[in-house]
N, CA, C and O atoms as a MOPAC input file, in Angstrom:
PM7 MOZYME 1SCF
protein

 N     -0.49200 1    -5.96700 1     1.48700 1
 C     -1.43700 1    -5.17600 1     0.38300 1
 C     -1.02700 1    -3.01900 1     0.48200 1
 O     -0.68600 1    -2.25700 1     1.38700 1
 N     -1.32600 1    -2.87000 1    -0.96200 1
 C     -1.01500 1    -1.49100 1    -1.30600 1
 C     -2.40500 1    -0.98800 1    -0.49800 1
 O     -3.28700 1    -1.65700 1     0.04000 1
 N     -2.21700 1     0.62400 1    -0.64900 1
 C     -3.34800 1     1.52500 1     0.15300 1
 C     -4.10800 1     2.31600 1    -0.49400 1
 O     -3.54300 1     3.09900 1    -1.25900 1
 N     -4.72300 1     2.33500 1    -0.45300 1
 C     -5.69600 1     3.34200 1    -0.83000 1
 C     -4.76400 1     4.32600 1    -1.37500 1
 O     -3.58600 1     4.27000 1    -1.02300 1
 N     -5.26900 1     5.46900 1    -2.42100 1
 C     -4.49900 1     6.74600 1    -2.82800 1
 C     -4.69900 1     7.76200 1    -2.01800 1
 O     -5.86300 1     8.01900 1    -1.70900 1
 N     -3.66800 1     8.52600 1    -1.51700 1
 C     -4.53400 1     9.66400 1    -0.38100 1
 C     -4.87900 1    11.06500 1    -1.47200 1
 O     -4.81600 1    11.46200 1    -2.63600 1
 N     -5.27000 1    11.41200 1    -0.10800 1
 C     -6.22000 1    12.83000 1    -0.98600 1
 C     -5.60200 1    13.45700 1    -1.66200 1
 O     -4.40100 1    13.70200 1    -1.55300 1
 N     -6.52500 1    13.90100 1    -2.67200 1
 C     -4.89900 1    14.36600 1    -4.14600 1
 C     -5.51100 1    16.12700 1    -4.18600 1
 O     -6.06700 1    16.52200 1    -5.21100 1
 N     -5.34500 1    16.99100 1    -3.07700 1
 C     -5.56700 1    17.98900 1    -2.86400 1
 C     -7.40800 1    19.10800 1    -3.15900 1
 O     -8.43400 1    19.22500 1    -2.48700 1
 N     -7.01100 1    19.58700 1    -4.28500 1
 C     -8.49100 1    19.95500 1    -4.68500 1
 C     -9.33100 1    18.86200 1    -5.28800 1
 O    -10.50700 1    18.78600 1    -4.93300 1
 N     -8.78900 1    17.90400 1    -6.27100 1
 C     -9.81700 1    17.37000 1    -6.18500 1
 C    -10.60900 1    16.38700 1    -5.53100 1
 O    -11.40400 1    15.67700 1    -6.14700 1
 N    -10.33400 1    16.29200 1    -3.75700 1
 C    -11.18300 1    15.51900 1    -2.96700 1
 C    -10.53700 1    14.36300 1    -2.55800 1
 O     -9.32200 1    14.22600 1    -2.69700 1
 N    -11.45900 1    13.28000 1    -1.92500 1
 C    -10.14500 1    12.26500 1    -1.66400 1
 C    -10.96400 1    11.16400 1    -2.70000 1
 O    -12.08800 1    11.21300 1    -3.20200 1
 N     -9.77800 1    10.07200 1    -2.78500 1
 C    -10.28700 1     9.44400 1    -4.28500 1
 C    -10.35100 1     8.19100 1    -3.48100 1
 O     -9.99800 1     7.96300 1    -2.32300 1
 N    -11.18800 1     7.02900 1    -4.89000 1
 C    -11.84800 1     6.20900 1    -4.22800 1
 C    -11.09200 1     5.32600 1    -3.54500 1
 O     -9.88200 1     5.53500 1    -3.45300 1
 N    -11.64500 1     4.25900 1    -2.98800 1
 C    -10.63900 1     3.62400 1    -2.18000 1
 C     -9.81700 1     2.06500 1    -3.22600 1
 O    -10.20000 1     2.01400 1    -4.39500 1
 N     -9.43400 1     1.64700 1    -3.05800 1
 C     -9.14500 1     0.29000 1    -4.63500 1
 C    -10.14400 1    -0.61000 1    -3.47000 1
 O    -10.37700 1    -0.49900 1    -2.26700 1
 N    -10.55500 1    -1.51300 1    -4.53700 1
 C    -11.43600 1    -2.42000 1    -3.99200 1
 C    -10.30900 1    -3.52200 1    -3.55000 1
 O     -9.13400 1    -3.17100 1    -3.43900 1
 N    -10.72300 1    -4.88100 1    -3.30000 1
 C    -10.22100 1    -6.23900 1    -2.62400 1
 C    -10.15200 1    -6.73900 1    -4.34100 1
 O     -9.35800 1    -7.66600 1    -4.49800 1
 N    -10.84000 1    -6.28200 1    -5.60900 1
 C    -10.72200 1    -7.31200 1    -6.67500 1
 C     -9.44500 1    -6.57300 1    -7.29600 1
 O     -8.59700 1    -7.41800 1    -7.58400 1
 N     -8.93300 1    -4.95600 1    -7.66800 1
 C     -8.43300 1    -4.53900 1    -7.88500 1
 C     -7.24700 1    -4.83800 1    -7.32200 1
 O     -6.30500 1    -4.64200 1    -8.09100 1
 N     -6.80600 1    -5.44800 1    -5.71400 1
 C     -5.27900 1    -4.91900 1    -4.99400 1
 C     -4.93500 1    -6.36000 1    -5.90700 1
 O     -3.90800 1    -6.41300 1    -6.58300 1
 N     -5.75200 1    -7.33000 1    -5.85700 1
 C     -5.44000 1    -8.67900 1    -6.69200 1
 C     -5.37200 1    -8.49500 1    -7.86700 1
 O     -4.81300 1    -9.41300 1    -8.46700 1
 N     -5.58700 1    -7.97600 1    -8.24600 1
 C     -5.13000 1    -7.59100 1    -9.77800 1
 C     -3.45100 1    -6.70700 1    -9.44400 1
 O     -2.54200 1    -6.75400 1   -10.27300 1
 N     -3.35900 1    -6.15700 1    -8.46200 1
 C     -2.42100 1    -5.16900 1    -8.40400 1
 C     -1.09300 1    -5.66900 1    -7.86600 1
 O     -0.00700 1    -5.10500 1    -8.00700 1
 N     -1.42400 1    -7.23500 1    -6.99100 1
 C     -0.57700 1    -7.72800 1    -6.25000 1
 C     -0.07900 1    -8.49000 1    -8.08300 1
 O      1.05100 1    -8.34000 1    -8.54800 1
 N     -1.14100 1    -9.20700 1    -8.77400 1
 C     -0.65500 1   -10.05600 1    -9.81800 1
 C      0.68700 1    -9.02000 1   -10.46800 1
 O      1.84000 1    -9.35300 1   -10.74000 1
 N      0.14100 1    -7.92100 1   -10.56100 1
 C      0.85200 1    -7.52500 1   -11.52300 1
 C      2.23400 1    -6.55100 1   -10.99400 1
 O      2.90200 1    -5.82700 1   -11.73200 1
 N      2.46100 1    -6.78400 1    -9.35400 1
 C      4.11000 1    -7.29900 1    -9.25600 1
 C      4.38500 1    -7.99900 1    -9.51300 1
 O      5.58300 1    -7.84100 1    -9.74600 1
 N      3.92500 1    -9.54800 1    -9.83700 1
 C      4.75800 1   -10.72500 1   -10.22900 1
 C      4.74600 1   -10.39300 1   -11.43600 1
 O      4.75300 1   -11.45900 1   -12.05100 1
 N      4.72600 1    -9.11700 1   -12.53400 1
 C      4.73600 1    -9.28600 1   -13.45300 1
 C      3.56200 1    -9.53200 1   -14.90800 1
 O      3.62200 1    -9.10200 1   -16.06000 1
 N      2.57700 1   -10.38600 1   -14.22700 1
 C      1.90700 1   -10.99900 1   -14.97500 1
 C      1.01700 1   -10.08900 1   -15.54300 1
 O      0.53500 1    -9.07800 1   -15.03200 1
 N      0.69200 1   -11.00800 1   -17.73400 1
 C      0.25400 1   -10.00000 1   -18.59400 1
 C     -1.34700 1   -10.18500 1   -18.00500 1
 O     -1.62300 1   -11.01100 1   -17.13600 1
 N     -2.33800 1    -9.27900 1   -18.62700 1
 C     -3.48000 1    -9.56300 1   -17.93400 1
 C     -3.98700 1   -10.38500 1   -18.92900 1
 O     -4.90400 1    -9.72200 1   -19.41300 1
 N     -3.91600 1   -11.56000 1   -19.57900 1
 C     -3.63500 1   -12.84000 1   -19.66300 1
 C     -3.85800 1   -14.09900 1   -18.78100 1
 O     -4.68000 1   -14.98200 1   -18.53700 1
 N     -2.30200 1   -13.52200 1   -18.36900 1
 C     -1.88300 1   -14.45200 1   -17.32100 1
 C     -2.54900 1   -14.45000 1   -16.05500 1
 O     -3.04100 1   -15.41500 1   -15.47000 1
 N     -2.49800 1   -12.99600 1   -15.62900 1
 C     -4.05700 1   -12.56200 1   -14.11100 1
 C     -4.98800 1   -13.15600 1   -14.59500 1
 O     -5.39100 1   -14.12400 1   -13.95100 1
 N     -5.52200 1   -12.89700 1   -15.59100 1
 C     -6.68800 1   -13.81900 1   -15.79500 1
 C     -7.08900 1   -15.02600 1   -15.44600 1
 O     -8.07000 1   -15.51300 1   -14.88400 1
 N     -5.64800 1   -15.56500 1   -16.12500 1
 C     -6.13200 1   -17.15100 1   -15.60700 1
 C     -5.75100 1   -17.28400 1   -14.37000 1
 O     -6.26700 1   -18.25900 1   -13.82300 1
 N     -4.87300 1   -16.52900 1   -13.56400 1
 C     -4.27200 1   -16.90100 1   -11.96500 1
 C     -5.98600 1   -16.32400 1   -11.09600 1
 O     -6.42800 1   -16.73700 1   -10.02400 1
 N     -6.45900 1   -15.53600 1   -11.80600 1
 C     -7.10600 1   -15.10300 1   -10.66700 1
 C     -8.62100 1   -15.96000 1   -11.65100 1
 O     -9.62900 1   -15.61100 1   -11.03600 1
 N     -8.76700 1   -16.28200 1   -12.07700 1
 C    -10.15000 1   -16.85500 1   -12.68400 1
 C    -11.13700 1   -16.33100 1   -13.21000 1
 O    -12.28000 1   -16.78700 1   -13.15600 1
 N    -10.70800 1   -15.07100 1   -13.91000 1
 C    -11.39300 1   -13.87600 1   -14.23400 1
 C    -10.99700 1   -13.50600 1   -15.76100 1
 O    -10.01200 1   -14.13000 1   -16.15600 1
 N    -11.69700 1   -12.41900 1   -16.89400 1
 C    -11.53300 1   -12.65500 1   -17.77800 1
 C    -10.43400 1   -11.59700 1   -17.99200 1
 O    -10.15700 1   -10.71200 1   -17.18200 1
 N     -9.63100 1   -11.87100 1   -19.60900 1
 C     -8.53800 1   -10.67200 1   -19.72500 1
 C     -9.38100 1    -8.85200 1   -19.46400 1
 O     -9.01900 1    -7.85700 1   -18.83700 1
 N    -10.18200 1    -9.06100 1   -20.02200 1
 C    -11.42600 1    -7.56500 1   -20.10500 1
 C    -11.51700 1    -7.40200 1   -18.83800 1
 O    -11.18400 1    -6.22700 1   -18.68300 1
 N    -11.87100 1    -8.03900 1   -17.35800 1
 C    -11.90600 1    -7.70700 1   -16.89500 1
 C    -10.97700 1    -7.36700 1   -15.76100 1
 O    -11.20500 1    -6.80000 1   -14.69300 1
 N     -9.82700 1    -7.88000 1   -16.29200 1
 C     -8.20000 1    -7.45600 1   -15.41800 1
 C     -7.76600 1    -5.95200 1   -16.40600 1
 O     -6.71900 1    -5.34300 1   -16.18800 1
 N     -8.43800 1    -5.66300 1   -17.13100 1
 C     -8.16200 1    -4.72200 1   -18.12100 1
 C     -8.96900 1    -3.58000 1   -17.66200 1
 O     -8.59500 1    -2.40800 1   -17.69700 1
 N    -10.34600 1    -4.09700 1   -17.13600 1
 C    -10.56300 1    -3.16800 1   -16.34100 1
 C    -10.57900 1    -2.33800 1   -14.85900 1
 O    -10.70800 1    -1.17400 1   -14.47900 1
 N    -10.42100 1    -3.33300 1   -14.41900 1
 C     -9.13700 1    -3.40800 1   -12.78900 1
 C     -7.96800 1    -2.15300 1   -12.57300 1
 O     -7.73900 1    -1.35100 1   -11.66800 1
 N     -7.20400 1    -2.52200 1   -14.27800 1
 C     -5.95600 1    -1.82900 1   -14.15400 1
 C     -6.19200 1    -0.64400 1   -13.92200 1
 O     -5.84700 1     0.09400 1   -13.00000 1
 N     -7.21300 1    -0.39200 1   -15.40600 1
 C     -7.74300 1     0.98800 1   -15.79400 1
 C     -7.95000 1     1.60200 1   -14.52300 1
 O     -7.06200 1     2.33500 1   -14.08800 1
 N     -8.87800 1     1.43000 1   -13.93500 1
 C     -9.54100 1     1.62100 1   -12.49300 1
 C     -8.25400 1     2.39600 1   -11.44300 1
 O     -8.08700 1     3.55800 1   -11.07000 1
 N     -7.42200 1     0.98400 1   -11.18800 1
 C     -6.10700 1     1.58300 1   -10.50600 1
 C     -5.48500 1     2.57000 1   -10.67000 1
 O     -4.96100 1     3.21300 1    -9.76200 1
 N     -5.43800 1     2.91400 1   -12.17800 1
 C     -4.67200 1     4.30200 1   -13.05600 1
 C     -5.36900 1     5.64900 1   -12.67900 1
 O     -4.90400 1     6.68300 1   -12.19800 1
 N     -6.76400 1     5.26500 1   -13.09100 1
 C     -7.71600 1     6.20100 1   -12.96300 1
 C     -7.49300 1     7.15200 1   -11.13800 1
 O     -7.28300 1     8.26200 1   -10.65100 1
 N     -7.77800 1     5.44500 1   -10.70600 1
 C     -7.96000 1     6.10100 1    -8.90600 1
 C     -6.86700 1     6.27200 1    -8.45700 1
 O     -6.91800 1     6.54600 1    -7.25800 1
 N     -5.17300 1     6.21400 1    -9.15300 1
 C     -4.56200 1     6.73800 1    -8.78400 1
 C     -3.48500 1     8.25000 1    -9.18400 1
 O     -2.67900 1     8.98000 1    -8.60700 1
 N     -3.90700 1     8.14400 1   -10.09000 1
 C     -3.29800 1     9.36300 1   -10.76200 1
 C     -2.10900 1     8.91300 1   -11.85700 1
 O     -1.38200 1     9.78100 1   -12.34000 1
 N     -1.98100 1     7.70800 1   -12.16300 1
 C     -0.66000 1     6.43100 1   -12.60400 1
 C     -1.12700 1     6.97200 1   -14.35300 1
 O     -2.29300 1     7.02600 1   -14.74500 1
 N     -0.10900 1     7.26400 1   -15.05400 1
 C     -0.06300 1     6.87800 1   -16.50400 1
 C     -0.23600 1     5.51600 1   -17.55700 1
 O     -0.64800 1     5.23700 1   -18.68300 1
 N      0.46600 1     4.80600 1   -16.19600 1
 C      0.40500 1     3.61400 1   -17.56800 1
 C      1.19600 1     2.48500 1   -15.56200 1
 O      1.38100 1     2.75800 1   -14.37600 1
 N      1.35900 1     1.13600 1   -16.63200 1
 C      1.17200 1     0.14400 1   -15.37800 1
 C      2.67300 1    -0.15700 1   -14.41900 1
 O      2.89000 1    -1.09800 1   -13.65600 1
 N      3.68500 1     1.14600 1   -14.82200 1
 C      4.92700 1     1.01300 1   -15.04600 1
 C      4.63700 1     1.82400 1   -13.34500 1
 O      4.63500 1     1.23200 1   -12.26600 1
 N      4.40600 1     3.37100 1   -13.59300 1
 C      3.64000 1     4.09400 1   -12.42400 1
 C      3.29300 1     3.48700 1   -11.36100 1
 O      3.69400 1     3.61900 1   -10.20500 1
 N      2.29200 1     2.60800 1   -11.94400 1
 C      1.08500 1     2.39900 1   -11.14400 1
 C      2.05400 1     0.72800 1    -9.93100 1
 O      1.48500 1     0.06000 1    -9.06800 1
 N      3.75400 1     0.58100 1   -10.46000 1
 C      4.27200 1    -0.09100 1    -9.62500 1
 C      4.98200 1     0.54800 1    -8.59800 1
 O      5.06400 1     0.19000 1    -7.42300 1
 N      5.68800 1     1.90500 1    -9.35100 1
 C      6.32400 1     2.67100 1    -8.29400 1
 C      4.93400 1     3.18400 1    -7.33900 1
 O      5.02600 1     2.85600 1    -6.15600 1
 N      4.21400 1     3.61700 1    -7.55600 1
 C      2.66300 1     4.24600 1    -6.42300 1
 C      2.63000 1     3.59400 1    -5.57500 1
 O      2.66500 1     4.14300 1    -4.47400 1
 N      2.52600 1     1.73100 1    -5.64400 1
 C      1.94800 1     1.09700 1    -4.78400 1
 C      3.48800 1     0.52600 1    -3.99200 1
 O      3.61200 1     0.41900 1    -2.77100 1
 N      4.64300 1     0.18700 1    -5.07800 1
 C      5.86100 1     0.31200 1    -3.70400 1
 C      5.92800 1     1.55200 1    -3.00400 1
 O      6.29800 1     1.32600 1    -1.85200 1
 N      5.70000 1     2.95300 1    -3.23800 1
 C      5.76000 1     3.20200 1    -2.55200 1
 C      4.96300 1     3.36500 1    -1.66200 1
 O      5.30600 1     4.16400 1    -0.79100 1
 N      3.81600 1     2.79400 1    -1.54200 1
 C      2.58100 1     2.87700 1    -0.42500 1
 C      3.20600 1     1.93900 1     0.33000 1
 O      2.99600 1     1.76000 1     1.53000 1
 N      4.00800 1     1.30700 1    -0.38000 1
 C      3.99200 1    -0.05000 1     0.82900 1
 C      4.61900 1    -0.69900 1     2.15900 1
 O      4.17600 1    -1.76100 1     2.59600 1

């Protein structure tokens, strides 16, 4: 499982990644779209979108590719 983002210096510690966000992140590793991930996790595509948005915010990543690279670097 990916670990939470480290402290980001002046901004203080970042919020930890929730178990639901971790499940979405793992599904992203498998290359799933929001719709595919939603179906797999039995949640709505909008919920997947919210989790991805939260992950981007928490990690400081700008897009899914950066998020996946961030996750792989911490695995």
